[in-house]
C-alpha positions, 0 to 999 in steps of 0.5 A: 367512552365506547372506541370503535375502529374504523372510518366515522366511529368516535375515536378514543381520547388516546387516538385523539392525543389527548393524554389526561386521564380526565379527558374521556369524562370532559368529552362526555360533559361536553357532549361530545362522545357520539358519532355526530361530533367526530369532525368536532373531536378530529378538529380538537385533536389538532390544536397545540395542545388538545388537553389544554384546549379541553380543559379551556372549553369545560371552563368555558362552558360553566362561564357561559351559562347554558343558553350561550354554550348552547349557541357556542356548541352550535357554532362549533359544529356547524362553523369550522371556521369559528371552530379552527379559530376556538380550538387553535387559540384555547390550544395555543394560549393558557392566558387567552384561555383565561380571558375567554373564561373571565369574559364568557361572551367574548367567544362570540368575537370569533365569529367573523372571518375577518380582523378588525380595520384600524378604525375599528381598533380605535374606536373600540379602545376609545369607547371602551373609557367613553373618550371624547375628541378634544376640540379641533383635534380631528380637524387638525388630524390629531389623535387627541381625546379626553375620557370620561372614565378614569383611575382604576376603572379606566384601566380594567376597561381598557384591559378588556378592550385590548384582550378582546382585540388581541384574542381575535389577532391570536385566534385567526393567526393560529387557526390553520394549524386546526382548519383549513383557514387563511394563513396571516403572515407575519408582517400583517401580525407585526402591522395589526399588533401596532396598530393595536398598540397605537389605538391603545396609547391613544386611549391610555392618552385620552385617560391621562388628559382626563387625570391630569386636566379634569375639566380644564382646557389642554395647554399643551401639545404632546406627541407620542412617537413610536421607536423600535419594533413598535415603530417598524409595525413589527411588534411582538405579541408581548413586547415593551413598547419604545416611545418617545415624548415630544411636547410644546412647552415641555412643562409640568402638565406635559411631564405628567400626562406623560407619566401617566400614559406610561403608568396606564399603559403599563398596567392595561396592556404591556410595559411603555418604556421611554428609556430610549429618550435623550439621555435615557432614563436620566433624562427628562420625560419630555422635551421641546422639538427644539431640545431634542434636535439640539441633543441629537446634534451635540450629544447623541450616541450612535445607538441613538441614531440606530434607535430613530430608523425605526421613529414613528408618529404614533399618537397625539398631536400629529403635526408636532409628531411629523415635525419632529420626525423631519428634524431629527430622520436626517441625522440617521444617514450621517451617523455612519460619518462619525469618527466613533460610529465603528467601534460605538457600533460593535461595542453595542453589538458586544454589549447585547451578546454579553447579556445572555448567559453562555448556558442559554444563548442557544435557546434564545431566539432574541439576543443568542447565536444566529438570532433576531438581533444578529438579523436585525442589528446587521440590516440596520447597519447596512441601511446606516451605511448605504442610506446617505446615498440611497432613499430606497433603503430608508424603511422601517421594517426588517423584512421590508429592509432586506427587500430594499436592500436586495433590490438595490443590489447590497444583498445578494437574492438569494441571500436576502430571501434565506435571511427573510425566511429564517428571520420570519421562521424564528420571529413566528416561533418567538410568536407562539412562545409568547403566546402561551402565557402572553409573558414577554419570553424569548427564550426556547423550551430545552430541546430535551423537553419533549412536552414543550417542544412538542406543544411549541412545534404544533403552535407553529403549524410544524407537521411530521416529515417522513420518519421524523416527528414534529419535534424532530422537524422543529429541532433539525428547522432550528439548527438549520435557520440559526446556522444560516443566520450566522453564515449569511450575518457574515456574507451579508456584509463581506460576500458583496465586498468579493463581488465588488472586488472581482466582478465575478458574479454577473447573476447578481447586482454588486456594489459599486466602488463607491458602495463598497468603499462606504461598507468597508469604511463603516466596518472600521477600515480608515482607508477603505480604497486601499482595503478594496484593492487588497481585496481585489488582489488576494481574490484574484490570486491566481488558480486554486489560491484564489478560489480558496480566498473567495471562499475564505475571505468573508470570514477572513475580513469579518474576524479582522474587522473586529480588531482595532486596526484593520486596515493594519490586519488586511495589510498584513494578511496580504503581505503574509500571502505573498511571502506564503506564496509557494507554500500550499500548506499555509492557505489549506490550514486556514481553510480547514482550521477555522481556529486557527485563521480567527486567531491569526486574524486577531493578530495580524489586526491588533500586533505589528510586533507579532506580524513582522515576526511571523512574516519571518516565521511563519512556522508559528502558525502551526501552533494556533491550533488546538492539541489535545490538552488545549492550545499548542502555543502553550504546549511549548516548554522553556526548557525545551526551547532553550536546549534546542535554541543552544544545541542548534546554534552550536552546530553551525559551522561558522560564526555567521550561521550560528547567528542566523540560527539563534536569531531564528530560534529566537524569532520563533520563540518570541512570535509563539510567546507573543501570540499566546499573550495576545490571544490571552492564553499566558499570564503576565509573569509566564510571558516575562518568564519565557522571554527571560528564558530565551535571552538567557539561551541566546546568550548561552548559545552566543558565548559558546560559539564565540568561545569555540570559534577562538579556540579553533582560531588559537588552537588553544583552550580557552584562557579563562572561564566566563559567566554572564550574570543577569542583571536587572529584569532579566536577573528578576526573570521578569523581561518584558518585549522591550527590554534590554539585557542588562549583564555583567561579565565576569572571567577567572584565568585558567590555572598557569595562565596570565590574568591580564592576557585572560582578562585581555580575551575575555574582553574580546569573546565579551565584545565579540557577543555583543557585537554578535547578536546587536548587529543589523537585523529585521528581527527585534532588536538584541541589546546586551547592555553592560552599563550596571557594572562597576564604574558604570561605562567608564569601567572594563566590561570584564573583570575577574571575580577577585576584581569584582569582589575587591571593587565592591568591598572598597568602592561600592555606591549605593546605586550599585549595591542596589544593582545587584539585588537582581544579580542572577547567573544567565549563561556561561560557566555555571560554577563561575556564576555561582561564585560570583553570587556568593560574592555578591551576597555578601554586598547586597545582604551584609550582615546587620543590613547595609549602612543607614547612609545608604539607604538615605543615598538610595531615597535621595537618588529615588527623588532625584529620578522622579524629578529629572528621569521622566522624558520631556513632555510625557505624561507621569501619570501614564508613563509605565515605566517612570511615571505614578506607580509604574515599574521603577516605583514598585521595583525601587520599593521592593528593592529599598525594603530588601536592602533594609531587612534582607539580612534578617530575612532570607526569604527577601534573597529573591531577584524577582519583584513578584516573588520579592513581594509575597515574601515581603508580605509573608514576613509583615514587612508590609501590610497585605493590602499594600503588598497586593497594591504594589504587586496589582500595579506592577502586573498592570504596568507590565501588561500595559508596556507589553501591549504598547510593545506588540501594538507599536511594534517597538518599545514605548513606555507611554500610554497614548491618549484616549483614541484609536491608538489607546483602544488598540493597546487596551485590546493587546492587553486583554480588554474589550476594544470599547472598554478602553477607557475603563483599561485607562481608568483602572490604570490610573487607579491602580497606579495612584493607590500603588503610589500611596504604598511608595510614599509610605515606604519613602518617607515621602 
């Protein structure tokens, strides 16, 4: 083809944007390589994919025949509207191009400048299968017909008729990309597609009636209810069409007809999905109206009422369909009052998000971050909350609902307009993506895929702006709209609450107090009136603080709303703000570091224990940010904490200040460890090790300070060395948040010091340490328990090493030998502590092992513990310490094996339960599976017990019954809040399996 420069001359293939080497030959074959065809060529160049359109035109020319093509060519040259529709649809949709080639005369459908009416669509679909009305159907306003064509021929005829109508819509929809044609706006496209779906399923129902009933009269009334996007009349080009069937009676005939509708519809048009029916895919395909109503009244979940928001009478027996809607629609507007409305709604949103692989979330228009579902979900939730009292917002389509919510003052005018624009932009892209191959997709091309991004930009009528080409403009627009949806999603719920609380914004309609309380209730606040007062107090803070609160509160409230107890979270945040009223760094940190703010809200709405600690150690909040190596909460090393705590405490001039310093350091460390725990940054063993380390440090510091004070008062050096031996979980390095410190005090007189006076002095020191640490305080208690000493609570608190040795050699009871298995030096004189452990080794790991009588006694005591120690009213299946397969079961099992075999396996000389289990497994004293079951149970029970303390703020061992509190405990234990039942089931399963191992070891 000759390429000449200048206006009006024939442009080259390259200038037209045609990239394929065959393009010049194809243009010549069409007879378009001449001056008479310049306008046609430039129009072709504007097609979304000019090469795709040109290839389709060549194929269409071959399929149409000479005379038909000559007529089409003349139309292309003389009718710009036809030309725009033809070139646009062929360049936008490979699949519709294939359809036009398969149906060569279908190009004539693009001649008209208007789209078919609803009546015309129905006529054409029904005519495709020769359908005629059932007797009396039209008079009753019903859409019930019987087809003359059935079987495979009906599917082919229906598919062709449907594709022809789809072709007409698509051509008019994308024509403005090529010629100056009227724009069809998104609601009109969705409405046309929904009307087409109605017509299509009306025809499919006609085929189904003929297939099932033959020449027999129709013996049932069957209504088809449109749900989802079709129900809202905002259908996509390619989408499942969600339906519900209602019949009178719900017999085999009705079920067969419904099944045929789904089969024929899915083969000819689109996937017909009835999964939104009662009980989902497990439920009956058809039900009577009475059965539907009974189900929704008794069994329906929140998501099922949300689905009913969009229910619409579609086809079939329209009287029955109207009766159905009249019966079930009012239930939608009371669903927000249900007890589980909030957790079910949040769980549904999380499940939707989890369906999208992480690497595809930014590209998924429907389910990703800043997606269509974000808008739809938020709008539907607001409708369900406020629609109870405002009938004006009871509309189906998302855009219409946004308009109604804006008009009602539930959404700000600017926010509503912006959200609508962003929603329609993403929906338009979704339509273009689906048109390409008529496939059900919501996935954007990869940003670096220049070819597909260029096609999408052109198909969406996006043009070059300044120095950015269409692809660059599309990328920027995508980022802007998705970011705006994310931002407005938060504002949609929470900014109007601030307006309602402050009444500062006079340009916008604002929520009334009652509306604001309804919204807070739906967002999870059990006492919305108190929550509103907290918001009002925070937002009305004086000066700069109030301005910053107004800026950050929407985000903070959303994060708090995602926690198990938003009421407590908001109250804790208000309390913390009051404590930090004079500290400017606090509010600025929340403003400038979203990670800190989100983590803090997570903690405040989940853990009363941590919230109380933060009121007195707010500096821990600095560690909520990330450092170069990850979360700062995990950068602190326990050994550094220990050194700092001891050094700071011993520097104090008197005992009172020393106690305060020790408490302050412990409080900081507890807040740090608990925060890292609840934020999922530390595992159970690391938490237990850190808690044990800080307890040991406190004991060391307290002992050092008390001895130093005594030496100052006496004017002479200490008459004895003292060591503190950790017992129980402290000795094993496995303390939990609610654990006391079980210890033994041992002393050794200095040379030339009377033993009796040394012991008396040591007794005074030990008692002072206990009273110093156990004095009342707002912090978690520091209880030093010496109940595991020889002779129990009847024996002296302090003994010399020789006295301990003499007692254990002569009088040790089996339980005392068992207790020594976890003895470990934690504070005081190192050498004395080591000497005690060497002495203890003779008792706990004797040559030849402990006696058979001792083992028998341990078994007897264990049986007694099982039957007598469980608190009255406790559930043995869910008591984390003394229940079935709980901590006591696991620890006693390990200790029994140690008593029996530690003399033969030095690896069993270990105070840690977990490490001892590893050693038991390595020595093959238990099977690998049994060891794994015991370890899993110990970790599970410890995690649950720690979570109980974090949530309740005090030591608790009993898991709560299903409900709000169990959801909070499950969440604190690292489970999604909507998986509280799964958390409990897992606990019961793990502990039940562990109990079978315990019985095996104890011979029960």
